[in-house]
PLY file of the C-alpha trace (Angstrom):
ply
format ascii 1.0
element vertex 113
property float x
property float y
property float z
element edge 112
property int vertex1
property int vertex2
end_header
0.00 -0.01 0.01
2.87 2.37 0.78
4.34 1.91 -2.71
0.99 3.01 -4.24
0.90 6.05 -1.98
4.48 7.01 -2.87
3.66 6.60 -6.59
0.57 8.77 -6.08
2.67 11.43 -4.27
5.13 11.48 -7.16
2.33 11.74 -9.66
0.82 14.67 -7.74
4.17 16.52 -7.79
4.57 15.75 -11.51
1.03 16.98 -12.07
1.92 20.22 -10.31
4.97 20.66 -12.49
2.85 19.86 -15.56
0.25 22.39 -14.47
3.01 24.99 -14.16
4.05 24.45 -17.75
0.45 23.87 -19.06
-0.59 27.22 -17.79
2.09 29.16 -19.68
-0.34 31.78 -20.83
-1.65 32.42 -17.32
-0.28 34.78 -14.69
2.84 33.67 -12.87
0.95 33.59 -9.58
-1.53 31.03 -10.98
1.31 28.96 -12.39
3.14 29.04 -9.06
-0.09 28.15 -7.23
-0.55 25.08 -9.49
2.99 23.97 -8.77
2.68 24.54 -5.01
-0.69 22.77 -4.93
0.81 19.70 -6.53
3.76 19.82 -4.17
1.56 20.19 -1.14
-0.77 17.41 -2.22
2.24 15.11 -2.91
3.69 15.95 0.53
0.41 15.27 2.26
0.09 11.89 0.57
3.73 11.04 1.29
3.23 12.01 4.96
0.81 9.06 5.35
3.39 6.46 4.35
5.81 4.81 6.75
8.75 6.11 4.73
7.25 9.62 4.84
6.73 9.58 8.58
10.34 8.33 9.03
11.65 11.11 6.76
9.68 13.81 8.52
10.81 12.61 11.94
14.39 12.64 10.67
13.90 16.18 9.41
12.59 17.32 12.81
15.50 15.73 14.61
17.96 17.34 12.18
16.38 20.76 12.84
16.71 20.15 16.58
20.32 19.14 16.20
21.03 22.31 14.13
19.71 24.47 16.97
22.23 22.77 19.26
25.24 23.63 17.13
27.54 26.30 18.51
28.09 28.56 15.51
31.34 30.57 15.20
31.27 34.20 16.14
31.56 36.93 13.53
35.24 37.51 14.49
36.07 33.79 14.13
34.34 33.68 10.73
36.23 36.71 9.48
39.50 35.27 10.69
38.91 31.93 8.95
37.87 33.71 5.79
41.01 35.82 5.92
43.23 32.75 6.33
41.56 31.08 3.37
42.10 34.19 1.19
45.78 34.41 2.17
46.25 30.71 1.44
44.56 31.14 -1.98
46.85 34.06 -2.86
49.96 32.17 -1.77
48.90 29.13 -3.82
48.10 31.27 -6.89
51.58 32.84 -6.66
53.14 29.42 -6.29
51.29 28.02 -9.27
52.17 31.10 -11.33
55.85 30.62 -10.48
55.78 26.89 -11.25
53.99 27.60 -14.54
56.61 30.21 -15.47
59.45 27.88 -14.68
57.94 25.00 -16.65
57.25 27.32 -19.61
60.88 28.45 -19.51
62.13 24.85 -19.41
59.88 23.74 -22.33
61.00 26.77 -24.40
64.65 25.81 -23.77
63.95 22.22 -24.70
62.25 23.00 -27.98
64.72 25.69 -28.90
62.50 28.68 -28.59
63.86 32.17 -27.72
0 1
1 2
2 3
3 4
4 5
5 6
6 7
7 8
8 9
9 10
10 11
11 12
12 13
13 14
14 15
15 16
16 17
17 18
18 19
19 20
20 21
21 22
22 23
23 24
24 25
25 26
26 27
27 28
28 29
29 30
30 31
31 32
32 33
33 34
34 35
35 36
36 37
37 38
38 39
39 40
40 41
41 42
42 43
43 44
44 45
45 46
46 47
47 48
48 49
49 50
50 51
51 52
52 53
53 54
54 55
55 56
56 57
57 58
58 59
59 60
60 61
61 62
62 63
63 64
64 65
65 66
66 67
67 68
68 69
69 70
70 71
71 72
72 73
73 74
74 75
75 76
76 77
77 78
78 79
79 80
80 81
81 82
82 83
83 84
84 85
85 86
86 87
87 88
88 89
89 90
90 91
91 92
92 93
93 94
94 95
95 96
96 97
97 98
98 99
99 100
100 101
101 102
102 103
103 104
104 105
105 106
106 107
107 108
108 109
109 110
110 111
111 112
């Protein structure tokens, strides 16, 4: 029974997408409403399946865990970003130097300049 419900949920979402494109001549609000209606109906049907309930429980637990995370302060974020930028500049200079040296070696080997 769950497989039938999942298939129905997918079909409802596909119908919403189809409605979005079928209503090309209509206002964008109506097209968006058709898509959102299909998405909402598909979500409602999916919610009634065991897999859907498991997924939604997982999503709620994930949101709860996200609230427990200690996010870095603005100062820590700026420092980390600065370190990344400095590293990128150093690596770019290194790659430019290696490229120049290899170009010089290849030119010497093939007799250029």
